[in-house]
mmCIF file of the C-alpha atoms, coordinates in Angstrom:
data_MODEL
# 
_entry.id   MODEL 
# 
loop_
_atom_site.group_PDB 
_atom_site.id 
_atom_site.type_symbol 
_atom_site.label_atom_id 
_atom_site.label_alt_id 
_atom_site.label_comp_id 
_atom_site.label_asym_id 
_atom_site.label_entity_id 
_atom_site.label_seq_id 
_atom_site.pdbx_PDB_ins_code 
_atom_site.Cartn_x 
_atom_site.Cartn_y 
_atom_site.Cartn_z 
_atom_site.occupancy 
_atom_site.B_iso_or_equiv 
_atom_site.pdbx_formal_charge 
_atom_site.auth_seq_id 
_atom_site.auth_comp_id 
_atom_site.auth_asym_id 
_atom_site.auth_atom_id 
_atom_site.pdbx_PDB_model_num 
ATOM 1   C CA . MET A 1 1   ? -379.926 -27.901 -232.465 1.00 0.00 ? 1   MET A CA 1 
ATOM 2   C CA . SER A 1 2   ? -376.903 -30.178 -232.356 1.00 0.00 ? 2   SER A CA 1 
ATOM 3   C CA . ILE A 1 3   ? -373.349 -29.011 -232.718 1.00 0.00 ? 3   ILE A CA 1 
ATOM 4   C CA . SER A 1 4   ? -370.990 -31.112 -234.807 1.00 0.00 ? 4   SER A CA 1 
ATOM 5   C CA . HIS A 1 5   ? -367.476 -31.729 -233.513 1.00 0.00 ? 5   HIS A CA 1 
ATOM 6   C CA . THR A 1 6   ? -366.261 -32.701 -236.967 1.00 0.00 ? 6   THR A CA 1 
ATOM 7   C CA . PRO A 1 7   ? -363.679 -30.354 -238.486 1.00 0.00 ? 7   PRO A CA 1 
ATOM 8   C CA . PRO A 1 8   ? -364.711 -28.528 -241.653 1.00 0.00 ? 8   PRO A CA 1 
ATOM 9   C CA . SER A 1 9   ? -364.264 -30.485 -244.853 1.00 0.00 ? 9   SER A CA 1 
ATOM 10  C CA . VAL A 1 10  ? -361.748 -27.898 -246.097 1.00 0.00 ? 10  VAL A CA 1 
ATOM 11  C CA . VAL A 1 11  ? -359.044 -29.356 -243.848 1.00 0.00 ? 11  VAL A CA 1 
ATOM 12  C CA . PRO A 1 12  ? -357.250 -32.043 -245.829 1.00 0.00 ? 12  PRO A CA 1 
ATOM 13  C CA . VAL A 1 13  ? -356.094 -35.151 -244.001 1.00 0.00 ? 13  VAL A CA 1 
ATOM 14  C CA . LEU A 1 14  ? -352.399 -35.916 -244.436 1.00 0.00 ? 14  LEU A CA 1 
ATOM 15  C CA . GLU A 1 15  ? -350.984 -39.307 -243.563 1.00 0.00 ? 15  GLU A CA 1 
ATOM 16  C CA . THR A 1 16  ? -347.441 -40.462 -243.000 1.00 0.00 ? 16  THR A CA 1 
ATOM 17  C CA . SER A 1 17  ? -346.296 -43.916 -242.003 1.00 0.00 ? 17  SER A CA 1 
ATOM 18  C CA . ARG A 1 18  ? -346.942 -43.220 -238.297 1.00 0.00 ? 18  ARG A CA 1 
ATOM 19  C CA . LEU A 1 19  ? -349.054 -40.061 -238.168 1.00 0.00 ? 19  LEU A CA 1 
ATOM 20  C CA . ARG A 1 20  ? -352.402 -38.671 -239.247 1.00 0.00 ? 20  ARG A CA 1 
ATOM 21  C CA . LEU A 1 21  ? -352.662 -34.903 -239.603 1.00 0.00 ? 21  LEU A CA 1 
ATOM 22  C CA . ARG A 1 22  ? -356.276 -33.799 -239.441 1.00 0.00 ? 22  ARG A CA 1 
ATOM 23  C CA . GLY A 1 23  ? -358.471 -30.862 -238.555 1.00 0.00 ? 23  GLY A CA 1 
ATOM 24  C CA . PHE A 1 24  ? -358.939 -29.958 -234.915 1.00 0.00 ? 24  PHE A CA 1 
ATOM 25  C CA . ARG A 1 25  ? -361.880 -31.211 -232.889 1.00 0.00 ? 25  ARG A CA 1 
ATOM 26  C CA . ALA A 1 26  ? -363.248 -30.000 -229.563 1.00 0.00 ? 26  ALA A CA 1 
ATOM 27  C CA . ASP A 1 27  ? -362.027 -33.212 -227.925 1.00 0.00 ? 27  ASP A CA 1 
ATOM 28  C CA . ASP A 1 28  ? -358.402 -32.263 -228.724 1.00 0.00 ? 28  ASP A CA 1 
ATOM 29  C CA . PHE A 1 29  ? -358.589 -29.641 -225.981 1.00 0.00 ? 29  PHE A CA 1 
ATOM 30  C CA . ASP A 1 30  ? -357.936 -31.957 -223.016 1.00 0.00 ? 30  ASP A CA 1 
ATOM 31  C CA . ALA A 1 31  ? -354.834 -33.495 -224.591 1.00 0.00 ? 31  ALA A CA 1 
ATOM 32  C CA . TRP A 1 32  ? -353.458 -30.120 -225.700 1.00 0.00 ? 32  TRP A CA 1 
ATOM 33  C CA . PHE A 1 33  ? -354.129 -28.616 -222.280 1.00 0.00 ? 33  PHE A CA 1 
ATOM 34  C CA . ALA A 1 34  ? -352.340 -31.508 -220.528 1.00 0.00 ? 34  ALA A CA 1 
ATOM 35  C CA . MET A 1 35  ? -349.441 -31.217 -222.966 1.00 0.00 ? 35  MET A CA 1 
ATOM 36  C CA . SER A 1 36  ? -349.210 -27.446 -222.429 1.00 0.00 ? 36  SER A CA 1 
ATOM 37  C CA . ARG A 1 37  ? -348.732 -27.870 -218.660 1.00 0.00 ? 37  ARG A CA 1 
ATOM 38  C CA . GLN A 1 38  ? -345.297 -29.429 -219.183 1.00 0.00 ? 38  GLN A CA 1 
ATOM 39  C CA . LEU A 1 39  ? -342.242 -27.176 -218.913 1.00 0.00 ? 39  LEU A CA 1 
ATOM 40  C CA . ALA A 1 40  ? -340.666 -28.864 -221.952 1.00 0.00 ? 40  ALA A CA 1 
ATOM 41  C CA . TYR A 1 41  ? -343.707 -27.673 -223.944 1.00 0.00 ? 41  TYR A CA 1 
ATOM 42  C CA . HIS A 1 42  ? -344.073 -24.049 -222.827 1.00 0.00 ? 42  HIS A CA 1 
ATOM 43  C CA . ARG A 1 43  ? -340.571 -22.924 -221.800 1.00 0.00 ? 43  ARG A CA 1 
ATOM 44  C CA . TYR A 1 44  ? -339.849 -21.217 -225.144 1.00 0.00 ? 44  TYR A CA 1 
ATOM 45  C CA . PHE A 1 45  ? -343.278 -19.564 -225.367 1.00 0.00 ? 45  PHE A CA 1 
ATOM 46  C CA . THR A 1 46  ? -344.001 -18.322 -221.883 1.00 0.00 ? 46  THR A CA 1 
ATOM 47  C CA . PRO A 1 47  ? -342.530 -18.733 -218.385 1.00 0.00 ? 47  PRO A CA 1 
ATOM 48  C CA . GLU A 1 48  ? -345.790 -20.146 -217.010 1.00 0.00 ? 48  GLU A CA 1 
ATOM 49  C CA . PRO A 1 49  ? -348.156 -22.726 -218.490 1.00 0.00 ? 49  PRO A CA 1 
ATOM 50  C CA . MET A 1 50  ? -351.021 -21.264 -220.495 1.00 0.00 ? 50  MET A CA 1 
ATOM 51  C CA . PRO A 1 51  ? -354.378 -21.132 -218.764 1.00 0.00 ? 51  PRO A CA 1 
ATOM 52  C CA . ALA A 1 52  ? -357.134 -23.353 -220.116 1.00 0.00 ? 52  ALA A CA 1 
ATOM 53  C CA . GLU A 1 53  ? -358.762 -20.364 -221.808 1.00 0.00 ? 53  GLU A CA 1 
ATOM 54  C CA . GLU A 1 54  ? -355.650 -19.692 -223.905 1.00 0.00 ? 54  GLU A CA 1 
ATOM 55  C CA . VAL A 1 55  ? -355.307 -23.333 -224.950 1.00 0.00 ? 55  VAL A CA 1 
ATOM 56  C CA . TRP A 1 56  ? -358.976 -23.354 -225.963 1.00 0.00 ? 56  TRP A CA 1 
ATOM 57  C CA . LYS A 1 57  ? -358.318 -20.221 -228.055 1.00 0.00 ? 57  LYS A CA 1 
ATOM 58  C CA . LEU A 1 58  ? -355.492 -22.116 -229.792 1.00 0.00 ? 58  LEU A CA 1 
ATOM 59  C CA . VAL A 1 59  ? -357.863 -24.963 -230.665 1.00 0.00 ? 59  VAL A CA 1 
ATOM 60  C CA . LEU A 1 60  ? -360.412 -22.469 -232.014 1.00 0.00 ? 60  LEU A CA 1 
ATOM 61  C CA . ARG A 1 61  ? -357.770 -20.480 -233.914 1.00 0.00 ? 61  ARG A CA 1 
ATOM 62  C CA . SER A 1 62  ? -356.350 -23.647 -235.404 1.00 0.00 ? 62  SER A CA 1 
ATOM 63  C CA . ALA A 1 63  ? -359.766 -24.713 -236.682 1.00 0.00 ? 63  ALA A CA 1 
ATOM 64  C CA . GLY A 1 64  ? -360.873 -21.247 -237.781 1.00 0.00 ? 64  GLY A CA 1 
ATOM 65  C CA . HIS A 1 65  ? -357.693 -20.352 -239.630 1.00 0.00 ? 65  HIS A CA 1 
ATOM 66  C CA . TRP A 1 66  ? -358.650 -22.834 -242.351 1.00 0.00 ? 66  TRP A CA 1 
ATOM 67  C CA . LEU A 1 67  ? -362.014 -21.155 -242.925 1.00 0.00 ? 67  LEU A CA 1 
ATOM 68  C CA . ILE A 1 68  ? -360.525 -17.691 -243.358 1.00 0.00 ? 68  ILE A CA 1 
ATOM 69  C CA . THR A 1 69  ? -357.213 -18.358 -245.147 1.00 0.00 ? 69  THR A CA 1 
ATOM 70  C CA . GLY A 1 70  ? -357.581 -21.805 -246.695 1.00 0.00 ? 70  GLY A CA 1 
ATOM 71  C CA . TYR A 1 71  ? -354.676 -23.142 -244.631 1.00 0.00 ? 71  TYR A CA 1 
ATOM 72  C CA . GLY A 1 72  ? -353.813 -23.610 -240.996 1.00 0.00 ? 72  GLY A CA 1 
ATOM 73  C CA . PHE A 1 73  ? -352.571 -26.015 -238.364 1.00 0.00 ? 73  PHE A CA 1 
ATOM 74  C CA . TRP A 1 74  ? -353.310 -29.709 -238.292 1.00 0.00 ? 74  TRP A CA 1 
ATOM 75  C CA . ALA A 1 75  ? -353.844 -31.762 -235.173 1.00 0.00 ? 75  ALA A CA 1 
ATOM 76  C CA . VAL A 1 76  ? -351.178 -34.466 -235.202 1.00 0.00 ? 76  VAL A CA 1 
ATOM 77  C CA . GLU A 1 77  ? -352.450 -37.877 -234.172 1.00 0.00 ? 77  GLU A CA 1 
ATOM 78  C CA . GLU A 1 78  ? -350.385 -40.992 -233.643 1.00 0.00 ? 78  GLU A CA 1 
ATOM 79  C CA . LYS A 1 79  ? -351.901 -43.627 -235.927 1.00 0.00 ? 79  LYS A CA 1 
ATOM 80  C CA . ALA A 1 80  ? -351.149 -46.592 -233.682 1.00 0.00 ? 80  ALA A CA 1 
ATOM 81  C CA . SER A 1 81  ? -352.865 -45.132 -230.615 1.00 0.00 ? 81  SER A CA 1 
ATOM 82  C CA . GLY A 1 82  ? -355.137 -42.406 -232.037 1.00 0.00 ? 82  GLY A CA 1 
ATOM 83  C CA . ARG A 1 83  ? -353.593 -40.077 -229.446 1.00 0.00 ? 83  ARG A CA 1 
ATOM 84  C CA . PHE A 1 84  ? -353.206 -36.314 -230.072 1.00 0.00 ? 84  PHE A CA 1 
ATOM 85  C CA . VAL A 1 85  ? -349.435 -35.645 -230.013 1.00 0.00 ? 85  VAL A CA 1 
ATOM 86  C CA . GLY A 1 86  ? -349.059 -32.125 -231.371 1.00 0.00 ? 86  GLY A CA 1 
ATOM 87  C CA . ALA A 1 87  ? -349.866 -29.477 -233.916 1.00 0.00 ? 87  ALA A CA 1 
ATOM 88  C CA . VAL A 1 88  ? -348.114 -28.548 -237.150 1.00 0.00 ? 88  VAL A CA 1 
ATOM 89  C CA . GLY A 1 89  ? -349.039 -26.246 -239.983 1.00 0.00 ? 89  GLY A CA 1 
ATOM 90  C CA . PHE A 1 90  ? -349.016 -22.837 -241.594 1.00 0.00 ? 90  PHE A CA 1 
ATOM 91  C CA . LEU A 1 91  ? -350.556 -19.656 -240.325 1.00 0.00 ? 91  LEU A CA 1 
ATOM 92  C CA . HIS A 1 92  ? -350.765 -15.941 -240.962 1.00 0.00 ? 92  HIS A CA 1 
ATOM 93  C CA . LEU A 1 93  ? -351.178 -14.002 -237.727 1.00 0.00 ? 93  LEU A CA 1 
ATOM 94  C CA . LYS A 1 94  ? -350.372 -10.469 -238.942 1.00 0.00 ? 94  LYS A CA 1 
ATOM 95  C CA . ARG A 1 95  ? -347.748 -10.388 -236.195 1.00 0.00 ? 95  ARG A CA 1 
ATOM 96  C CA . ALA A 1 96  ? -346.564 -6.995  -234.995 1.00 0.00 ? 96  ALA A CA 1 
ATOM 97  C CA . ILE A 1 97  ? -342.910 -7.906  -235.442 1.00 0.00 ? 97  ILE A CA 1 
ATOM 98  C CA . GLU A 1 98  ? -339.919 -6.079  -236.914 1.00 0.00 ? 98  GLU A CA 1 
ATOM 99  C CA . PRO A 1 99  ? -338.956 -6.794  -239.535 1.00 0.00 ? 99  PRO A CA 1 
ATOM 100 C CA . PRO A 1 100 ? -342.453 -7.760  -240.707 1.00 0.00 ? 100 PRO A CA 1 
ATOM 101 C CA . LEU A 1 101 ? -343.065 -11.279 -241.994 1.00 0.00 ? 101 LEU A CA 1 
ATOM 102 C CA . GLY A 1 102 ? -345.250 -9.921  -244.790 1.00 0.00 ? 102 GLY A CA 1 
ATOM 103 C CA . ASP A 1 103 ? -347.587 -12.371 -246.461 1.00 0.00 ? 103 ASP A CA 1 
ATOM 104 C CA . ALA A 1 104 ? -345.180 -15.320 -246.330 1.00 0.00 ? 104 ALA A CA 1 
ATOM 105 C CA . PRO A 1 105 ? -346.860 -18.402 -244.868 1.00 0.00 ? 105 PRO A CA 1 
ATOM 106 C CA . GLU A 1 106 ? -345.416 -19.054 -241.404 1.00 0.00 ? 106 GLU A CA 1 
ATOM 107 C CA . ILE A 1 107 ? -344.820 -22.674 -240.502 1.00 0.00 ? 107 ILE A CA 1 
ATOM 108 C CA . GLY A 1 108 ? -344.874 -23.812 -236.905 1.00 0.00 ? 108 GLY A CA 1 
ATOM 109 C CA . TRP A 1 109 ? -344.872 -26.991 -234.879 1.00 0.00 ? 109 TRP A CA 1 
ATOM 110 C CA . VAL A 1 110 ? -345.277 -28.105 -231.309 1.00 0.00 ? 110 VAL A CA 1 
ATOM 111 C CA . MET A 1 111 ? -345.148 -31.696 -230.163 1.00 0.00 ? 111 MET A CA 1 
ATOM 112 C CA . ASP A 1 112 ? -345.920 -33.474 -226.920 1.00 0.00 ? 112 ASP A CA 1 
ATOM 113 C CA . PRO A 1 113 ? -342.671 -33.769 -224.931 1.00 0.00 ? 113 PRO A CA 1 
ATOM 114 C CA . ALA A 1 114 ? -343.566 -37.433 -224.287 1.00 0.00 ? 114 ALA A CA 1 
ATOM 115 C CA . ILE A 1 115 ? -342.837 -38.236 -227.944 1.00 0.00 ? 115 ILE A CA 1 
ATOM 116 C CA . HIS A 1 116 ? -339.728 -36.056 -228.442 1.00 0.00 ? 116 HIS A CA 1 
ATOM 117 C CA . GLY A 1 117 ? -336.838 -37.870 -230.061 1.00 0.00 ? 117 GLY A CA 1 
ATOM 118 C CA . ARG A 1 118 ? -338.973 -40.273 -232.115 1.00 0.00 ? 118 ARG A CA 1 
ATOM 119 C CA . GLY A 1 119 ? -338.796 -38.326 -235.383 1.00 0.00 ? 119 GLY A CA 1 
ATOM 120 C CA . TYR A 1 120 ? -342.493 -37.452 -235.341 1.00 0.00 ? 120 TYR A CA 1 
ATOM 121 C CA . ALA A 1 121 ? -341.846 -33.721 -235.763 1.00 0.00 ? 121 ALA A CA 1 
ATOM 122 C CA . SER A 1 122 ? -339.693 -34.365 -238.849 1.00 0.00 ? 122 SER A CA 1 
ATOM 123 C CA . GLU A 1 123 ? -342.321 -36.679 -240.283 1.00 0.00 ? 123 GLU A CA 1 
ATOM 124 C CA . ALA A 1 124 ? -345.108 -34.136 -239.721 1.00 0.00 ? 124 ALA A CA 1 
ATOM 125 C CA . VAL A 1 125 ? -343.126 -31.134 -240.992 1.00 0.00 ? 125 VAL A CA 1 
ATOM 126 C CA . GLU A 1 126 ? -342.127 -33.028 -244.138 1.00 0.00 ? 126 GLU A CA 1 
ATOM 127 C CA . ALA A 1 127 ? -345.798 -33.801 -244.888 1.00 0.00 ? 127 ALA A CA 1 
ATOM 128 C CA . VAL A 1 128 ? -346.875 -30.207 -244.211 1.00 0.00 ? 128 VAL A CA 1 
ATOM 129 C CA . LEU A 1 129 ? -344.115 -28.764 -246.400 1.00 0.00 ? 129 LEU A CA 1 
ATOM 130 C CA . ALA A 1 130 ? -345.104 -31.095 -249.262 1.00 0.00 ? 130 ALA A CA 1 
ATOM 131 C CA . TRP A 1 131 ? -348.713 -29.930 -248.872 1.00 0.00 ? 131 TRP A CA 1 
ATOM 132 C CA . GLY A 1 132 ? -347.534 -26.299 -248.757 1.00 0.00 ? 132 GLY A CA 1 
ATOM 133 C CA . GLU A 1 133 ? -345.529 -26.648 -251.952 1.00 0.00 ? 133 GLU A CA 1 
ATOM 134 C CA . SER A 1 134 ? -348.532 -28.059 -253.786 1.00 0.00 ? 134 SER A CA 1 
ATOM 135 C CA . HIS A 1 135 ? -350.942 -25.522 -252.243 1.00 0.00 ? 135 HIS A CA 1 
ATOM 136 C CA . PHE A 1 136 ? -348.874 -22.294 -252.298 1.00 0.00 ? 136 PHE A CA 1 
ATOM 137 C CA . GLY A 1 137 ? -346.502 -23.102 -255.112 1.00 0.00 ? 137 GLY A CA 1 
ATOM 138 C CA . PRO A 1 138 ? -342.835 -22.098 -254.979 1.00 0.00 ? 138 PRO A CA 1 
ATOM 139 C CA . VAL A 1 139 ? -343.124 -19.340 -252.353 1.00 0.00 ? 139 VAL A CA 1 
ATOM 140 C CA . ARG A 1 140 ? -340.948 -18.201 -249.479 1.00 0.00 ? 140 ARG A CA 1 
ATOM 141 C CA . THR A 1 141 ? -342.086 -19.532 -246.102 1.00 0.00 ? 141 THR A CA 1 
ATOM 142 C CA . VAL A 1 142 ? -340.908 -18.349 -242.696 1.00 0.00 ? 142 VAL A CA 1 
ATOM 143 C CA . CYS A 1 143 ? -340.798 -19.447 -239.079 1.00 0.00 ? 143 CYS A CA 1 
ATOM 144 C CA . ILE A 1 144 ? -339.952 -17.895 -235.745 1.00 0.00 ? 144 ILE A CA 1 
ATOM 145 C CA . ILE A 1 145 ? -338.074 -19.821 -233.062 1.00 0.00 ? 145 ILE A CA 1 
ATOM 146 C CA . HIS A 1 146 ? -336.661 -18.912 -229.659 1.00 0.00 ? 146 HIS A CA 1 
ATOM 147 C CA . PRO A 1 147 ? -332.827 -18.862 -229.962 1.00 0.00 ? 147 PRO A CA 1 
ATOM 148 C CA . GLU A 1 148 ? -332.417 -21.393 -227.115 1.00 0.00 ? 148 GLU A CA 1 
ATOM 149 C CA . ASN A 1 149 ? -334.779 -23.922 -228.726 1.00 0.00 ? 149 ASN A CA 1 
ATOM 150 C CA . GLU A 1 150 ? -332.018 -26.002 -230.293 1.00 0.00 ? 150 GLU A CA 1 
ATOM 151 C CA . PRO A 1 151 ? -334.219 -28.956 -231.327 1.00 0.00 ? 151 PRO A CA 1 
ATOM 152 C CA . SER A 1 152 ? -336.573 -26.673 -233.291 1.00 0.00 ? 152 SER A CA 1 
ATOM 153 C CA . LEU A 1 153 ? -333.662 -24.785 -234.837 1.00 0.00 ? 153 LEU A CA 1 
ATOM 154 C CA . ARG A 1 154 ? -332.160 -28.112 -235.981 1.00 0.00 ? 154 ARG A CA 1 
ATOM 155 C CA . LEU A 1 155 ? -335.512 -29.215 -237.400 1.00 0.00 ? 155 LEU A CA 1 
ATOM 156 C CA . ALA A 1 156 ? -335.893 -25.949 -239.294 1.00 0.00 ? 156 ALA A CA 1 
ATOM 157 C CA . ALA A 1 157 ? -332.360 -26.266 -240.700 1.00 0.00 ? 157 ALA A CA 1 
ATOM 158 C CA . LYS A 1 158 ? -333.051 -29.863 -241.757 1.00 0.00 ? 158 LYS A CA 1 
ATOM 159 C CA . PHE A 1 159 ? -335.822 -28.565 -244.021 1.00 0.00 ? 159 PHE A CA 1 
ATOM 160 C CA . GLY A 1 160 ? -333.845 -25.674 -245.490 1.00 0.00 ? 160 GLY A CA 1 
ATOM 161 C CA . TYR A 1 161 ? -334.798 -22.806 -243.161 1.00 0.00 ? 161 TYR A CA 1 
ATOM 162 C CA . ARG A 1 162 ? -331.996 -20.300 -242.674 1.00 0.00 ? 162 ARG A CA 1 
ATOM 163 C CA . GLU A 1 163 ? -331.716 -17.478 -240.173 1.00 0.00 ? 163 GLU A CA 1 
ATOM 164 C CA . TYR A 1 164 ? -332.134 -14.002 -241.623 1.00 0.00 ? 164 TYR A CA 1 
ATOM 165 C CA . CYS A 1 165 ? -332.679 -11.880 -238.523 1.00 0.00 ? 165 CYS A CA 1 
ATOM 166 C CA . ARG A 1 166 ? -332.774 -11.824 -234.727 1.00 0.00 ? 166 ARG A CA 1 
ATOM 167 C CA . THR A 1 167 ? -335.376 -9.671  -233.032 1.00 0.00 ? 167 THR A CA 1 
ATOM 168 C CA . THR A 1 168 ? -337.840 -9.698  -230.151 1.00 0.00 ? 168 THR A CA 1 
ATOM 169 C CA . TYR A 1 169 ? -341.487 -10.638 -230.095 1.00 0.00 ? 169 TYR A CA 1 
ATOM 170 C CA . HIS A 1 170 ? -343.651 -10.220 -226.992 1.00 0.00 ? 170 HIS A CA 1 
ATOM 171 C CA . ASP A 1 171 ? -340.490 -9.306  -225.074 1.00 0.00 ? 171 ASP A CA 1 
ATOM 172 C CA . GLN A 1 172 ? -338.855 -12.622 -226.000 1.00 0.00 ? 172 GLN A CA 1 
ATOM 173 C CA . PRO A 1 173 ? -335.763 -13.063 -228.192 1.00 0.00 ? 173 PRO A CA 1 
ATOM 174 C CA . ILE A 1 174 ? -336.683 -14.601 -231.542 1.00 0.00 ? 174 ILE A CA 1 
ATOM 175 C CA . VAL A 1 175 ? -334.798 -15.972 -234.540 1.00 0.00 ? 175 VAL A CA 1 
ATOM 176 C CA . LEU A 1 176 ? -336.511 -15.313 -237.872 1.00 0.00 ? 176 LEU A CA 1 
ATOM 177 C CA . LEU A 1 177 ? -335.873 -18.025 -240.454 1.00 0.00 ? 177 LEU A CA 1 
ATOM 178 C CA . GLU A 1 178 ? -336.875 -18.345 -244.077 1.00 0.00 ? 178 GLU A CA 1 
ATOM 179 C CA . ARG A 1 179 ? -337.024 -21.021 -246.727 1.00 0.00 ? 179 ARG A CA 1 
ATOM 180 C CA . PRO A 1 180 ? -336.986 -19.637 -250.241 1.00 0.00 ? 180 PRO A CA 1 
ATOM 181 C CA . GLY A 1 181 ? -339.445 -20.950 -252.802 1.00 0.00 ? 181 GLY A CA 1 
ATOM 182 C CA . ALA A 1 182 ? -338.171 -23.268 -255.515 1.00 0.00 ? 182 ALA A CA 1 
ATOM 183 C CA . SER A 1 183 ? -337.864 -20.418 -258.015 1.00 0.00 ? 183 SER A CA 1 
ATOM 184 C CA . ALA A 1 184 ? -335.798 -18.199 -255.681 1.00 0.00 ? 184 ALA A CA 1 
# 
């Protein structure tokens, strides 16, 4: 029996001028693990870098989310080099958070610190939001961001996300933001 490393066909490929957003593959693990070791990557998630096992679970969750919900995270690849540079997408984790996020799709992004400041996150988020609007329709979407993560807060604001609550999640302070659907 052979095991395919090709993502399921349900993951659409999105392309921007500089990026390709595609389904996750097993070979994305090494790049994501290396990226996750950097303080600029993990400082707003956890004080210590994630162990390899946790990064592997993220790769699996990112791929599997599509099969269960019909949406998920994309692996972000730089077109010019073919290099994995981050992950962007929607998820529904049934988070134990107050106030609850409900069924609103939650957008998230994480990019390799080596490419920060190049506009890649904006480019990827714009493509994902366009896909979300065509897939979900005019619905409210949410995101959670650490209050000290100024670059992510600015990115969220750029795309119309507004703070509606501050709370804690896994003993960390969190800002809850929402973007109303077009009909709201």
